[in-house]
Structure formats: structure tokens, C-alpha cells
C-alpha atoms as an extended CHARMM CRD file, in Angstrom:
* protein
*
       207  EXT
         1         1  MET       CA            -65.1750000000      -15.9990000000      202.5300000000  PROA      1               0.0000000000
         2         2  LEU       CA            -65.1720000000      -19.4070000000      204.2470000000  PROA      2               0.0000000000
         3         3  VAL       CA            -66.6770000000      -19.5000000000      207.7770000000  PROA      3               0.0000000000
         4         4  LEU       CA            -65.8920000000      -22.5910000000      209.7410000000  PROA      4               0.0000000000
         5         5  ASP       CA            -68.3590000000      -24.1840000000      212.1730000000  PROA      5               0.0000000000
         6         6  ASP       CA            -65.4800000000      -25.3410000000      214.3270000000  PROA      6               0.0000000000
         7         7  PRO       CA            -62.1950000000      -23.3750000000      213.9460000000  PROA      7               0.0000000000
         8         8  THR       CA            -60.5910000000      -25.1000000000      216.8480000000  PROA      8               0.0000000000
         9         9  PRO       CA            -58.2830000000      -27.3840000000      214.7080000000  PROA      9               0.0000000000
        10        10  TYR       CA            -56.7060000000      -24.1710000000      213.4220000000  PROA      10              0.0000000000
        11        11  ASP       CA            -56.0600000000      -22.5690000000      216.7360000000  PROA      11              0.0000000000
        12        12  ALA       CA            -52.3200000000      -23.1410000000      216.5490000000  PROA      12              0.0000000000
        13        13  ILE       CA            -52.0950000000      -21.6800000000      213.1210000000  PROA      13              0.0000000000
        14        14  MET       CA            -54.1300000000      -18.6160000000      214.0750000000  PROA      14              0.0000000000
        15        15  ASP       CA            -52.0640000000      -18.1560000000      217.2320000000  PROA      15              0.0000000000
        16        16  GLN       CA            -48.8360000000      -18.2180000000      215.1740000000  PROA      16              0.0000000000
        17        17  ALA       CA            -50.3560000000      -15.8020000000      212.6970000000  PROA      17              0.0000000000
        18        18  ALA       CA            -51.3020000000      -13.3840000000      215.4330000000  PROA      18              0.0000000000
        19        19  GLU       CA            -47.7920000000      -13.5200000000      216.8190000000  PROA      19              0.0000000000
        20        20  ASN       CA            -46.2620000000      -12.8150000000      213.4810000000  PROA      20              0.0000000000
        21        21  VAL       CA            -48.5280000000       -9.8660000000      213.0070000000  PROA      21              0.0000000000
        22        22  ALA       CA            -47.7070000000       -8.4990000000      216.4320000000  PROA      22              0.0000000000
        23        23  LYS       CA            -43.9240000000       -8.9750000000      215.7130000000  PROA      23              0.0000000000
        24        24  LEU       CA            -44.3210000000       -7.2270000000      212.3750000000  PROA      24              0.0000000000
        25        25  GLU       CA            -46.0290000000       -4.2790000000      214.0850000000  PROA      25              0.0000000000
        26        26  ARG       CA            -43.1580000000       -4.0420000000      216.5280000000  PROA      26              0.0000000000
        27        27  ASP       CA            -40.6130000000       -4.1300000000      213.7270000000  PROA      27              0.0000000000
        28        28  ILE       CA            -42.4730000000       -1.3720000000      211.9250000000  PROA      28              0.0000000000
        29        29  ALA       CA            -42.3460000000        0.8010000000      215.0460000000  PROA      29              0.0000000000
        30        30  MET       CA            -38.6640000000        0.1600000000      215.5450000000  PROA      30              0.0000000000
        31        31  ALA       CA            -37.8120000000        1.0270000000      211.8890000000  PROA      31              0.0000000000
        32        32  SER       CA            -39.8530000000        4.2160000000      212.0460000000  PROA      32              0.0000000000
        33        33  TRP       CA            -38.5360000000        7.4840000000      213.5060000000  PROA      33              0.0000000000
        34        34  PRO       CA            -39.8860000000        8.7320000000      216.8770000000  PROA      34              0.0000000000
        35        35  ASP       CA            -41.8560000000       12.0090000000      216.9160000000  PROA      35              0.0000000000
        36        36  THR       CA            -38.7940000000       13.8290000000      218.2980000000  PROA      36              0.0000000000
        37        37  GLU       CA            -36.8210000000       13.1310000000      215.1290000000  PROA      37              0.0000000000
        38        38  MET       CA            -39.8540000000       13.8400000000      212.9330000000  PROA      38              0.0000000000
        39        39  ARG       CA            -39.8010000000       17.4160000000      214.1180000000  PROA      39              0.0000000000
        40        40  ASP       CA            -36.4780000000       17.9660000000      212.3160000000  PROA      40              0.0000000000
        41        41  PHE       CA            -37.7070000000       18.5830000000      208.8020000000  PROA      41              0.0000000000
        42        42  SER       CA            -34.1620000000       18.8070000000      207.4230000000  PROA      42              0.0000000000
        43        43  LEU       CA            -33.6200000000       15.1060000000      208.2730000000  PROA      43              0.0000000000
        44        44  GLN       CA            -36.6860000000       14.2020000000      206.3620000000  PROA      44              0.0000000000
        45        45  TYR       CA            -35.5730000000       15.6560000000      203.0510000000  PROA      45              0.0000000000
        46        46  ASN       CA            -33.7510000000       12.7700000000      201.3740000000  PROA      46              0.0000000000
        47        47  ALA       CA            -34.0610000000       13.2410000000      197.6650000000  PROA      47              0.0000000000
        48        48  TYR       CA            -33.5210000000       10.4030000000      195.1260000000  PROA      48              0.0000000000
        49        49  ASN       CA            -34.2390000000        9.7420000000      191.4560000000  PROA      49              0.0000000000
        50        50  LEU       CA            -35.7440000000        6.4850000000      190.4090000000  PROA      50              0.0000000000
        51        51  THR       CA            -32.3880000000        4.8770000000      189.4290000000  PROA      51              0.0000000000
        52        52  GLU       CA            -30.8570000000        5.6780000000      192.7650000000  PROA      52              0.0000000000
        53        53  LEU       CA            -33.8630000000        4.2370000000      194.6380000000  PROA      53              0.0000000000
        54        54  MET       CA            -33.7810000000        0.9870000000      192.6870000000  PROA      54              0.0000000000
        55        55  ARG       CA            -30.0480000000        0.8180000000      193.5360000000  PROA      55              0.0000000000
        56        56  ALA       CA            -30.4630000000        1.4710000000      197.2030000000  PROA      56              0.0000000000
        57        57  TYR       CA            -33.6350000000       -0.6390000000      197.7940000000  PROA      57              0.0000000000
        58        58  PRO       CA            -33.6430000000       -3.1940000000      194.9330000000  PROA      58              0.0000000000
        59        59  ALA       CA            -36.1900000000       -5.5500000000      196.4940000000  PROA      59              0.0000000000
        60        60  ILE       CA            -38.9100000000       -2.8500000000      196.3740000000  PROA      60              0.0000000000
        61        61  GLU       CA            -40.7070000000       -2.5760000000      193.0230000000  PROA      61              0.0000000000
        62        62  TRP       CA            -40.4180000000        1.2210000000      192.7000000000  PROA      62              0.0000000000
        63        63  GLN       CA            -41.3910000000        1.4120000000      189.0630000000  PROA      63              0.0000000000
        64        64  SER       CA            -44.4200000000       -0.6840000000      189.5240000000  PROA      64              0.0000000000
        65        65  TYR       CA            -45.3690000000        1.2170000000      192.6330000000  PROA      65              0.0000000000
        66        66  LEU       CA            -45.0750000000        4.6500000000      190.9530000000  PROA      66              0.0000000000
        67        67  ASP       CA            -46.9750000000        3.5110000000      187.8740000000  PROA      67              0.0000000000
        68        68  GLY       CA            -49.8350000000        2.1590000000      189.9370000000  PROA      68              0.0000000000
        69        69  PHE       CA            -49.9110000000        5.1370000000      192.3440000000  PROA      69              0.0000000000
        70        70  LEU       CA            -49.8770000000        7.7380000000      189.6310000000  PROA      70              0.0000000000
        71        71  SER       CA            -51.6730000000        5.7820000000      186.9480000000  PROA      71              0.0000000000
        72        72  PRO       CA            -54.4570000000        8.5150000000      186.5520000000  PROA      72              0.0000000000
        73        73  HSD       CA            -51.6090000000       11.0690000000      185.9170000000  PROA      73              0.0000000000
        74        74  SER       CA            -49.1900000000        9.5930000000      183.4300000000  PROA      74              0.0000000000
        75        75  ASN       CA            -47.1740000000       12.8320000000      183.0680000000  PROA      75              0.0000000000
        76        76  GLU       CA            -46.7360000000       12.9600000000      186.8870000000  PROA      76              0.0000000000
        77        77  SER       CA            -45.1630000000        9.5210000000      186.8470000000  PROA      77              0.0000000000
        78        78  LYS       CA            -42.3800000000       10.6850000000      184.6150000000  PROA      78              0.0000000000
        79        79  ILE       CA            -41.8520000000       13.8160000000      186.7760000000  PROA      79              0.0000000000
        80        80  ALA       CA            -41.8350000000       11.7380000000      190.0050000000  PROA      80              0.0000000000
        81        81  ALA       CA            -39.0690000000        9.4460000000      188.6000000000  PROA      81              0.0000000000
        82        82  GLU       CA            -36.7620000000       12.5110000000      188.5660000000  PROA      82              0.0000000000
        83        83  LYS       CA            -37.1170000000       13.3610000000      192.2030000000  PROA      83              0.0000000000
        84        84  ILE       CA            -38.5350000000       11.2590000000      195.0040000000  PROA      84              0.0000000000
        85        85  VAL       CA            -38.2050000000       12.4100000000      198.6010000000  PROA      85              0.0000000000
        86        86  LEU       CA            -38.0960000000        9.7280000000      201.3590000000  PROA      86              0.0000000000
        87        87  THR       CA            -38.7780000000       11.0900000000      204.8370000000  PROA      87              0.0000000000
        88        88  GLN       CA            -37.4870000000        7.9750000000      206.6080000000  PROA      88              0.0000000000
        89        89  PRO       CA            -34.8250000000        6.0740000000      204.6540000000  PROA      89              0.0000000000
        90        90  SER       CA            -34.3020000000        3.7460000000      207.6240000000  PROA      90              0.0000000000
        91        91  TYR       CA            -37.9130000000        2.4680000000      207.2040000000  PROA      91              0.0000000000
        92        92  PHE       CA            -37.3910000000        1.6520000000      203.4830000000  PROA      92              0.0000000000
        93        93  GLY       CA            -34.0500000000       -0.0210000000      204.3930000000  PROA      93              0.0000000000
        94        94  TRP       CA            -35.9670000000       -2.2960000000      206.7670000000  PROA      94              0.0000000000
        95        95  LEU       CA            -38.7800000000       -2.8320000000      204.2460000000  PROA      95              0.0000000000
        96        96  ASN       CA            -36.2840000000       -3.7270000000      201.6080000000  PROA      96              0.0000000000
        97        97  SER       CA            -34.6600000000       -6.3680000000      203.9280000000  PROA      97              0.0000000000
        98        98  LEU       CA            -38.0910000000       -7.7250000000      204.7140000000  PROA      98              0.0000000000
        99        99  VAL       CA            -39.1740000000       -8.4810000000      201.1550000000  PROA      99              0.0000000000
       100       100  LYS       CA            -35.8070000000       -9.3610000000      199.6450000000  PROA      100             0.0000000000
       101       101  SER       CA            -35.6880000000      -13.0390000000      200.6980000000  PROA      101             0.0000000000
       102       102  THR       CA            -35.3030000000      -15.5100000000      197.8910000000  PROA      102             0.0000000000
       103       103  ASN       CA            -36.2530000000      -18.5160000000      200.0350000000  PROA      103             0.0000000000
       104       104  ARG       CA            -39.6850000000      -19.6130000000      198.7990000000  PROA      104             0.0000000000
       105       105  ALA       CA            -41.1020000000      -20.7030000000      202.2010000000  PROA      105             0.0000000000
       106       106  GLN       CA            -39.8500000000      -17.5890000000      203.8940000000  PROA      106             0.0000000000
       107       107  LYS       CA            -41.1440000000      -15.3550000000      201.2340000000  PROA      107             0.0000000000
       108       108  ALA       CA            -44.5860000000      -17.0340000000      201.3930000000  PROA      108             0.0000000000
       109       109  ASN       CA            -44.5810000000      -16.6170000000      205.2280000000  PROA      109             0.0000000000
       110       110  THR       CA            -43.6520000000      -12.8740000000      204.9580000000  PROA      110             0.0000000000
       111       111  THR       CA            -46.4070000000      -12.3790000000      202.3450000000  PROA      111             0.0000000000
       112       112  ALA       CA            -48.9940000000      -14.0480000000      204.5560000000  PROA      112             0.0000000000
       113       113  THR       CA            -47.9100000000      -11.9790000000      207.6050000000  PROA      113             0.0000000000
       114       114  ILE       CA            -48.2070000000       -8.7400000000      205.5990000000  PROA      114             0.0000000000
       115       115  VAL       CA            -51.6300000000       -9.7240000000      204.2280000000  PROA      115             0.0000000000
       116       116  ASN       CA            -52.8020000000      -10.6310000000      207.7450000000  PROA      116             0.0000000000
       117       117  TYR       CA            -51.4260000000       -7.3430000000      209.1430000000  PROA      117             0.0000000000
       118       118  MET       CA            -53.4060000000       -5.3780000000      206.4760000000  PROA      118             0.0000000000
       119       119  ILE       CA            -56.4730000000       -7.3980000000      207.2590000000  PROA      119             0.0000000000
       120       120  THR       CA            -56.1100000000       -6.6950000000      210.9700000000  PROA      120             0.0000000000
       121       121  GLN       CA            -55.7660000000       -2.9470000000      210.2900000000  PROA      121             0.0000000000
       122       122  ILE       CA            -58.8950000000       -2.9230000000      208.1490000000  PROA      122             0.0000000000
       123       123  LEU       CA            -60.9390000000       -4.7120000000      210.7770000000  PROA      123             0.0000000000
       124       124  PHE       CA            -59.7830000000       -2.2510000000      213.4920000000  PROA      124             0.0000000000
       125       125  GLU       CA            -60.3250000000        0.7490000000      211.2420000000  PROA      125             0.0000000000
       126       126  ASP       CA            -63.9070000000       -0.4020000000      210.5100000000  PROA      126             0.0000000000
       127       127  ALA       CA            -64.5940000000       -1.9010000000      213.9510000000  PROA      127             0.0000000000
       128       128  ASP       CA            -67.2220000000        0.6620000000      214.9300000000  PROA      128             0.0000000000
       129       129  PHE       CA            -69.2700000000       -0.2510000000      211.7920000000  PROA      129             0.0000000000
       130       130  ILE       CA            -68.8400000000       -4.0290000000      211.6990000000  PROA      130             0.0000000000
       131       131  GLY       CA            -70.8520000000       -4.8920000000      214.7980000000  PROA      131             0.0000000000
       132       132  PRO       CA            -70.9340000000       -4.7180000000      218.6470000000  PROA      132             0.0000000000
       133       133  TYR       CA            -68.4740000000       -7.5500000000      219.1110000000  PROA      133             0.0000000000
       134       134  MET       CA            -65.7980000000       -5.9730000000      217.0680000000  PROA      134             0.0000000000
       135       135  LYS       CA            -66.3400000000       -2.5550000000      218.4310000000  PROA      135             0.0000000000
       136       136  LYS       CA            -65.9850000000       -4.0090000000      222.0100000000  PROA      136             0.0000000000
       137       137  ILE       CA            -62.5420000000       -5.3540000000      220.9770000000  PROA      137             0.0000000000
       138       138  ALA       CA            -61.5420000000       -1.8850000000      219.5740000000  PROA      138             0.0000000000
       139       139  VAL       CA            -62.7470000000       -0.1070000000      222.7690000000  PROA      139             0.0000000000
       140       140  GLU       CA            -60.8420000000       -2.4770000000      225.0210000000  PROA      140             0.0000000000
       141       141  ALA       CA            -57.7040000000       -1.8700000000      222.8550000000  PROA      141             0.0000000000
       142       142  ASN       CA            -58.3970000000        1.8960000000      222.8860000000  PROA      142             0.0000000000
       143       143  TYR       CA            -57.9150000000        1.8060000000      219.0970000000  PROA      143             0.0000000000
       144       144  VAL       CA            -58.1230000000        5.1310000000      217.4050000000  PROA      144             0.0000000000
       145       145  PRO       CA            -58.5530000000        5.2360000000      213.5640000000  PROA      145             0.0000000000
       146       146  TYR       CA            -55.3990000000        6.1800000000      211.7410000000  PROA      146             0.0000000000
       147       147  VAL       CA            -56.6310000000        9.5090000000      210.3360000000  PROA      147             0.0000000000
       148       148  GLN       CA            -57.4950000000       10.6720000000      213.8490000000  PROA      148             0.0000000000
       149       149  ARG       CA            -54.3090000000        9.1920000000      215.3340000000  PROA      149             0.0000000000
       150       150  ARG       CA            -52.1390000000       10.9890000000      212.8310000000  PROA      150             0.0000000000
       151       151  GLY       CA            -53.6890000000       14.4040000000      212.8610000000  PROA      151             0.0000000000
       152       152  HSD       CA            -53.5240000000       17.0220000000      210.0390000000  PROA      152             0.0000000000
       153       153  GLY       CA            -50.3650000000       18.2820000000      208.3030000000  PROA      153             0.0000000000
       154       154  THR       CA            -46.8120000000       18.3640000000      209.4660000000  PROA      154             0.0000000000
       155       155  LYS       CA            -47.8030000000       19.7330000000      212.9000000000  PROA      155             0.0000000000
       156       156  LYS       CA            -50.2290000000       16.8430000000      213.3630000000  PROA      156             0.0000000000
       157       157  ILE       CA            -53.0690000000       19.2440000000      214.3250000000  PROA      157             0.0000000000
       158       158  GLY       CA            -55.8450000000       17.5300000000      216.1140000000  PROA      158             0.0000000000
       159       159  ARG       CA            -53.9920000000       14.4050000000      216.7800000000  PROA      159             0.0000000000
       160       160  ARG       CA            -55.8070000000       12.0560000000      219.0300000000  PROA      160             0.0000000000
       161       161  ARG       CA            -54.4170000000        9.4510000000      221.4330000000  PROA      161             0.0000000000
       162       162  SER       CA            -57.6400000000        8.0570000000      222.8370000000  PROA      162             0.0000000000
       163       163  ARG       CA            -61.1640000000        7.1930000000      221.7400000000  PROA      163             0.0000000000
       164       164  ARG       CA            -64.1810000000        9.3830000000      222.1990000000  PROA      164             0.0000000000
       165       165  PHE       CA            -67.9810000000        8.9540000000      222.3270000000  PROA      165             0.0000000000
       166       166  ASP       CA            -67.8260000000        5.2650000000      223.4320000000  PROA      166             0.0000000000
       167       167  GLU       CA            -70.0110000000        6.1480000000      226.4670000000  PROA      167             0.0000000000
       168       168  GLU       CA            -72.5350000000        8.0650000000      224.3610000000  PROA      168             0.0000000000
       169       169  ASP       CA            -75.9180000000        6.5100000000      223.5900000000  PROA      169             0.0000000000
       170       170  GLU       CA            -76.1550000000        8.3610000000      220.2350000000  PROA      170             0.0000000000
       171       171  ARG       CA            -74.2550000000        6.1010000000      217.8070000000  PROA      171             0.0000000000
       172       172  THR       CA            -74.0860000000        8.7070000000      215.0670000000  PROA      172             0.0000000000
       173       173  LEU       CA            -71.6880000000       10.9540000000      217.1320000000  PROA      173             0.0000000000
       174       174  ALA       CA            -68.5700000000        8.7550000000      216.4270000000  PROA      174             0.0000000000
       175       175  CYS       CA            -69.6180000000        8.5340000000      212.7150000000  PROA      175             0.0000000000
       176       176  VAL       CA            -69.9330000000       12.3200000000      212.3120000000  PROA      176             0.0000000000
       177       177  ASP       CA            -66.7340000000       12.7940000000      214.2150000000  PROA      177             0.0000000000
       178       178  LEU       CA            -64.8600000000       10.5050000000      211.8350000000  PROA      178             0.0000000000
       179       179  ILE       CA            -66.4150000000       12.2890000000      208.8770000000  PROA      179             0.0000000000
       180       180  MET       CA            -65.3130000000       15.6560000000      210.1810000000  PROA      180             0.0000000000
       181       181  THR       CA            -61.8010000000       14.3520000000      210.5090000000  PROA      181             0.0000000000
       182       182  LEU       CA            -61.7720000000       12.8670000000      207.0120000000  PROA      182             0.0000000000
       183       183  MET       CA            -63.1420000000       16.0230000000      205.3350000000  PROA      183             0.0000000000
       184       184  PRO       CA            -63.1560000000       18.9270000000      207.8090000000  PROA      184             0.0000000000
       185       185  TYR       CA            -64.4390000000       21.3720000000      205.2450000000  PROA      185             0.0000000000
       186       186  GLY       CA            -66.7340000000       18.9860000000      203.2920000000  PROA      186             0.0000000000
       187       187  PRO       CA            -69.7330000000       18.4310000000      205.5040000000  PROA      187             0.0000000000
       188       188  GLY       CA            -70.4730000000       22.2010000000      205.5600000000  PROA      188             0.0000000000
       189       189  ALA       CA            -70.4670000000       22.2850000000      201.7690000000  PROA      189             0.0000000000
       190       190  PHE       CA            -73.3440000000       19.7460000000      201.6420000000  PROA      190             0.0000000000
       191       191  LEU       CA            -75.4660000000       22.0290000000      203.7850000000  PROA      191             0.0000000000
       192       192  ILE       CA            -74.3920000000       25.4510000000      202.5260000000  PROA      192             0.0000000000
       193       193  LEU       CA            -74.2600000000       24.8430000000      198.7270000000  PROA      193             0.0000000000
       194       194  PRO       CA            -77.7970000000       23.4650000000      198.4610000000  PROA      194             0.0000000000
       195       195  ALA       CA            -79.1070000000       26.3370000000      200.5850000000  PROA      195             0.0000000000
       196       196  LEU       CA            -77.3100000000       28.8150000000      198.2990000000  PROA      196             0.0000000000
       197       197  ALA       CA            -78.6050000000       27.1200000000      195.1020000000  PROA      197             0.0000000000
       198       198  PHE       CA            -82.1870000000       27.2120000000      196.5790000000  PROA      198             0.0000000000
       199       199  SER       CA            -81.8520000000       30.9400000000      197.4670000000  PROA      199             0.0000000000
       200       200  TRP       CA            -80.5810000000       31.6440000000      193.8680000000  PROA      200             0.0000000000
       201       201  MET       CA            -83.5350000000       29.7220000000      192.2800000000  PROA      201             0.0000000000
       202       202  GLN       CA            -85.9860000000       31.6090000000      194.5260000000  PROA      202             0.0000000000
       203       203  SER       CA            -84.4420000000       34.9870000000      193.5700000000  PROA      203             0.0000000000
       204       204  ASN       CA            -84.6980000000       34.0730000000      189.9340000000  PROA      204             0.0000000000
       205       205  LYS       CA            -88.3590000000       33.3240000000      190.4910000000  PROA      205             0.0000000000
       206       206  ILE       CA            -88.9730000000       36.7290000000      192.0390000000  PROA      206             0.0000000000
       207       207  ILE       CA            -87.0740000000       38.5440000000      189.2170000000  PROA      207             0.0000000000
């Protein structure tokens, strides 16, 4: 990573990059269905096979994506090629148009914008752990981590619209809250299983 002593000569480039990222996020929102339509599960069942997907959205590297996504499960990759369900075809139509450009300069600009968008998401997702300055930005933006913003399952149980624990002095509260969201049944196992194992060992000693 290169850290500049004086980044001001690049202010115009950074401003343009920020505008491009903001525009990309708006475009993603416009291409995605609103929650009202996502309640209709019948609209979300759009089945394709791999050949149909490659024909409908040729700019997306479907085979490469499936191979990479399912690489630990080679048999699953073959099965997935027979039936793939897209919940929002309109989104993939937009994505296909975004990446299909053959103009080298435009393609490079699109790639840079996507990379910057992903970096921005990573920074905000980890803002609470990067440092006070980044956390302050996340708090001011009322940024909620994706997993908490989305909720669990199709009914989005536990979905959260705003941040919590920012006013608390105990910094571990937000961390534990995020862990409980990521693995709601996991933390208990770390406490219960060792206790059970200890009890089992003690009972064996008694016997």
C-alpha cells in the first residue's frame, strides 16, 4: 500500500472516483427490486440452465463463476449447470450491460469503479475495527453492516435499519452483537461444549 505525504494533487481524481462509486451504488439500487416485489416468491423463481444463462447474459463469465464458487464441490458444479435460479433477472440484465463494453478505456474505468466500490464496502464493513476516525465516518453515515442490514432468511428476521451501541462505553458490545448476528447459535457452543466435556471427564474420574 502506498501512503502519500501530500495527496492533494490527486484530489480531482479521488473526487471523480467517489462520484463514480456513488453513481454505481445508485444504479445497483435502481436495478434491484424493492422489498414489496421481493415478497412475491413466485416472481423470484426464474430457472435457467448454464447454456440459457450464457445466451441471455453473455458478458458475464458464468462458467468461471460457477467453477470458482463451487470449486470445493466439483460434483455440485455439474448439477448447478443444469438448473440455476435467478431471483432478480433485471439486476443481471443491468450487470451484463455494465460489463459488456468492448471499449478499452470504458472497460478500464468500469473495472476501476467496481474495485473502488468493493474497497468502500470493505472499509465501511470493518469501520468499527479500523480505528476511531473510520468509525466516526460510519456513525455519521449510520452505516449498518450488511449481515445486520439484511436479516436472516426470506423473512429477513432481525433486520436492522440503524446502528446500536455507539453511545456505550463498553467497546466489546458492538463486537459481540456482530458475532451473534453472524453465528446466532455458535457462541453458545463455545461455552456449552467445553462445559459438557469437562463434566464428562469429571464423571469418568469418579467412575
